[in-house]
C-alpha positions in Angstrom: 69.8 -26.0 132.3 66.0 -25.8 132.6 64.6 -28.5 130.3 61.7 -26.4 128.8 62.2 -25.8 125.1 60.5 -25.5 121.8 61.6 -27.6 118.9 61.0 -26.1 115.5 60.8 -28.5 112.5 61.7 -26.4 109.4 60.9 -29.4 107.1 57.3 -29.4 108.4 57.2 -25.6 107.8 58.2 -26.1 104.1 55.7 -29.0 103.8 52.9 -26.7 105.0 53.9 -23.9 102.7 53.8 -26.3 99.7 50.4 -27.5 100.8 49.2 -23.9 100.8 50.4 -23.4 97.3 48.8 -26.7 96.2 45.4 -25.9 97.7 45.5 -22.3 96.5 46.7 -23.0 93.0 48.3 -19.5 93.3 51.2 -17.6 94.6 51.5 -17.6 98.4 52.7 -15.0 100.8 54.1 -16.8 103.9 52.7 -14.8 106.9 55.5 -14.4 109.4 54.1 -11.6 111.5 54.3 -11.7 115.3 57.7 -13.4 115.1 56.2 -16.1 112.8 53.5 -16.9 115.4 56.2 -17.5 118.0 58.4 -19.7 115.8 61.1 -17.1 114.9 60.5 -14.9 111.9 64.1 -14.8 110.7 64.7 -18.6 110.8 61.3 -19.3 109.2 61.8 -16.8 106.5 65.3 -18.1 105.8 63.9 -21.7 105.6 61.3 -20.6 103.0 63.4 -18.1 101.1 64.3 -20.4 98.2 60.7 -21.1 97.4 58.3 -18.5 98.9 56.7 -16.1 96.5 56.9 -13.5 99.3 56.2 -12.8 103.0 53.7 -10.9 104.9 54.2 -9.0 108.2 52.2 -6.7 110.3 54.4 -3.6 110.3 57.5 -2.0 108.9 59.6 -2.9 111.9 59.1 -6.6 111.2 59.8 -6.1 107.5 63.1 -4.2 108.1 64.3 -7.0 110.4 63.8 -9.4 107.5 65.5 -7.1 105.0 68.5 -6.6 107.3 68.9 -10.4 107.5 69.1 -10.6 103.7 65.5 -11.6 102.8 65.1 -10.1 99.3 61.7 -11.6 98.4 58.6 -9.3 98.3 57.3 -8.4 101.8 53.8 -7.1 102.3 52.9 -4.8 105.2 49.5 -6.1 106.2 48.6 -3.0 108.3 50.2 -0.7 105.8 52.0 2.3 107.2 51.2 4.2 110.4 52.7 7.5 109.5 53.5 9.2 106.2 57.2 9.3 106.9 57.3 5.5 106.6 56.6 5.8 102.9 60.3 6.7 102.2 61.4 3.5 103.9 58.8 1.5 102.1 60.3 2.7 98.8 63.9 2.3 99.9 63.4 -1.3 101.0 61.1 -2.2 98.1 58.2 -3.2 100.3 54.6 -3.7 99.3 51.9 -2.1 101.5 48.2 -2.5 102.2 46.1 0.7 102.0 43.0 0.4 104.0 42.1 4.0 105.0 41.5 7.3 103.4 44.3 9.0 105.3 46.8 6.5 103.9 45.6 7.2 100.4 45.9 11.0 101.0 49.4 10.5 102.5 50.5 8.7 99.3 49.1 11.5 97.2 50.9 14.2 99.2 54.3 12.5 99.6 57.0 12.7 97.0 58.2 9.2 96.2 61.4 8.0 94.5 59.5 5.3 92.6 55.9 4.1 92.5 54.4 1.6 95.0 52.8 -1.8 94.9 49.6 -1.4 96.8 47.2 -4.0 98.1 43.9 -2.1 98.3 41.8 -3.5 101.1 38.0 -3.7 101.0 35.9 -4.0 104.2 33.6 -6.7 102.9 32.0 -7.3 106.3 34.6 -7.8 108.9 34.4 -4.1 109.9 37.9 -3.8 111.2 39.9 -1.9 108.5 39.3 -1.4 104.8 37.4 0.9 102.5 33.6 0.6 102.6 32.2 -1.0 99.4 30.7 2.4 98.4 34.1 4.0 98.5 36.3 1.2 97.1 36.0 2.1 93.4 36.8 5.7 94.0 39.9 4.8 96.1 41.1 2.6 93.3 40.6 5.4 90.8 42.5 7.9 92.9 45.5 5.5 93.3 45.6 4.9 89.6 45.3 8.6 88.7 47.9 9.8 91.2 50.9 8.4 89.4 52.4 7.0 92.7 51.3 3.4 92.3 52.5 0.9 89.6 50.4 -2.0 90.7 47.2 -2.6 92.7 46.2 -5.9 94.2 42.5 -6.1 95.3 42.1 -7.7 98.7 39.8 -8.4 101.6 39.7 -10.6 104.7 37.2 -13.1 105.9 35.8 -12.9 109.4 34.3 -16.3 109.8 36.0 -18.6 107.3 36.9 -20.9 110.2 33.2 -21.7 110.6 32.6 -24.0 107.6 28.8 -24.0 107.8 28.5 -20.2 108.3 27.1 -18.2 105.3 29.1 -15.1 106.2 32.1 -15.9 103.9 29.8 -16.3 100.9 28.2 -13.0 101.8 31.6 -11.3 102.0 32.7 -12.8 98.7 29.5 -11.4 97.1 30.3 -8.0 98.6 33.9 -8.1 97.3 32.7 -9.2 93.8 30.2 -6.4 93.6 32.6 -3.7 94.9 35.5 -4.8 92.6 33.6 -5.6 89.4 35.4 -4.3 86.4 38.5 -3.1 88.2 40.7 -5.9 86.9 44.0 -6.8 88.5 45.1 -9.6 90.9 43.0 -10.6 93.9 43.9 -11.9 97.3 41.1 -13.2 99.6 42.2 -16.5 101.0 43.8 -16.7 104.5 44.4 -20.1 106.2 40.8 -21.1 106.9 39.7 -20.0 103.4 42.6 -21.9 101.9 41.7 -25.1 103.7 38.0 -24.9 103.7 36.7 -22.6 100.9 38.2 -23.8 97.6 35.6 -21.9 95.5 37.0 -18.5 96.6 39.2 -17.0 93.9 42.7 -15.8 94.8 45.7 -15.0 92.7 47.6 -14.5 96.0 46.9 -16.6 99.1 48.0 -15.7 102.6 48.8 -18.8 104.7 49.2 -17.9 108.4 48.4 -20.3 111.2 48.3 -23.3 108.8 51.9 -22.6 107.9 52.8 -23.6 111.4 50.8 -26.8 111.3 47.8 -25.7 113.4 44.2 -26.1 112.2 42.0 -23.0 112.4 38.9 -25.2 112.7 37.2 -26.5 115.8 36.3 -29.8 114.1 38.3 -32.3 112.0 38.7 -31.1 108.4 40.2 -33.1 105.5 42.8 -30.6 104.2 43.8 -29.5 107.7 44.6 -33.1 108.5 47.4 -32.9 106.0 49.2 -30.2 108.0 52.4 -31.1 110.0 53.0 -29.4 113.4 56.1 -27.2 113.2 56.5 -26.6 117.0 56.9 -29.1 119.7 56.8 -27.5 123.2 58.3 -29.9 125.7 59.9 -30.2 129.1 60.7 -32.8 131.7 59.4 -34.2 135.0 61.6 -32.5 137.7 59.9 -33.9 140.8 57.5 -36.7 141.8 55.1 -36.7 144.7 53.1 -39.6 146.1 49.8 -38.3 147.7 47.0 -40.2 149.5 43.4 -39.6 148.6 42.0 -36.3 149.7 45.1 -34.1 149.2 45.1 -30.8 147.2 47.6 -30.0 144.5 48.7 -26.5 143.6 47.5 -23.0 144.2 43.9 -22.7 145.3 43.5 -26.4 145.8 41.5 -26.7 142.6 42.4 -30.4 142.3 42.0 -32.7 145.2 43.1 -36.3 144.7 40.2 -38.8 144.6 42.6 -41.8 145.0 46.2 -42.3 145.9 47.9 -40.2 143.3 51.3 -40.0 141.8 52.0 -36.4 140.8 54.7 -35.3 138.3 56.0 -31.7 138.5 56.9 -30.3 135.1 59.2 -27.3 134.4 56.7 -25.3 132.4 54.3 -22.5 133.4 52.4 -19.5 132.4 55.6 -17.4 132.3 56.6 -19.7 129.3 53.3 -19.1 127.6 51.4 -22.2 128.7 47.8 -21.0 129.6 47.3 -20.5 133.3 43.6 -21.3 133.0 44.1 -24.7 131.4 41.7 -27.0 133.3 42.3 -30.3 135.1 42.3 -33.1 132.4 44.0 -31.0 129.8 46.0 -33.5 127.7 49.8 -33.8 127.8 52.1 -36.7 126.7 54.6 -38.2 129.1 57.2 -40.4 127.4 54.8 -40.7 124.5 51.8 -41.7 126.5 48.8 -39.5 127.0 48.4 -38.1 130.5 46.5 -35.2 132.1 47.2 -31.9 133.8 46.0 -31.7 137.4 46.1 -28.6 139.5 46.4 -24.9 138.6 49.3 -23.9 136.3 51.8 -21.7 138.2 54.4 -19.3 136.8 57.2 -21.8 136.3 55.7 -25.2 136.9 52.6 -27.4 136.3 51.6 -30.8 137.6 50.4 -33.9 135.8 48.9 -37.2 136.9 51.4 -40.1 136.7 49.3 -42.6 138.7 48.6 -44.8 135.6 52.1 -44.3 134.2 54.4 -46.3 136.5 57.2 -46.2 133.9 57.3 -42.4 134.1 59.3 -40.5 136.6 62.1 -38.0 137.2 63.5 -36.9 133.8 60.6 -38.2 131.7 59.9 -36.1 128.6 56.7 -34.2 128.6 55.1 -32.9 125.4 52.8 -29.9 126.1 51.9 -29.6 122.4 53.2 -31.0 119.2 52.5 -34.2 117.2 51.0 -36.1 120.0 49.1 -33.2 121.7 48.0 -30.9 118.9 48.1 -27.3 119.9 44.4 -27.1 118.9 43.6 -29.7 121.5 45.2 -27.6 124.2 43.4 -24.5 122.8 40.1 -26.2 123.0 40.6 -27.4 126.6 41.7 -23.9 127.6 38.9 -22.1 125.7 41.3 -20.2 123.5 42.7 -20.5 120.0 46.0 -22.0 118.7 47.1 -18.5 117.4 47.2 -17.1 120.9 49.1 -20.1 122.4 51.8 -20.0 119.7 52.2 -16.2 119.8 52.3 -16.2 123.6 55.4 -18.4 123.7 58.2 -16.7 125.6 61.3 -17.4 127.7 61.5 -20.9 126.3 64.6 -21.4 124.0 63.9 -22.5 120.4 65.9 -25.2 118.7 65.7 -25.7 115.0 65.9 -28.8 112.9 65.4 -29.7 109.3 67.2 -29.7 105.9 69.5 -26.8 105.2 70.7 -26.4 108.8 
């Protein structure tokens, strides 16, 4: 059996959820969209079911999968609904939904509903992706209240640059939210992972931990609260072949790496078809049998190569950690000029193995 695998530590997942609640001082929706950022939405939701205040997903398909598996906690649809006929399913399965556009508001007004909805009304406070403009927010709120189709409205927005701790944009967005929502009352949800970790002054009755739930820091630099996170996923494989090369020999496609000295090359069963970034450069960190080593040569579909020259104890069958406790996924992301979110979500083909209390 191919040795590439992802180990998912459900105890670490629970630790990170509890940290989110501690930092937020509020109720927390565990964000399990995109198959829980590659970790397996069903298993992660089941692991958190006894203590999570609720869950958040991108769309109704993700929510119905959780409901079919017996998850009864509140589930929020972060993108709301995409067609008016989804409203019947939202009511049937007792889902909460974001309303971010006029057409969604109009669809609620026109559609007969068996019972009223819980709506999270989204303000575009400056990200300019989805949400009501500040000038339209109060009117949208009034229409929802007057229509008789909604029993509860949570006021929400989303920060665009909360992962930049010295950037004034989050304070500007908070000011825009406060101005647009002044006097409306009700619960508020503003803090996503970076806002939870780095912006304690932002008010939130509901917090929305996403990437932090899986133990990855959203920040480019070290940050005190993020240092308390525990990585949930360990992506690992093994050395499946060893090559001894003299100086001056190329390794891999395109001969990107050429040995500057006699070099011992380890071939690892892991490639871009598994979700490891093809563009990771020479020198990207890995850990071989617990010792730091480096990627050399271009990543191919099913294999990559690492430098074993200074690791004489390593060889055929040695364990290789691509990311995890020894090689934070953020370190790989920085080397590959991407973000941890993308690496985790891009995981594929690799089987997942779960461990932790309750299994």
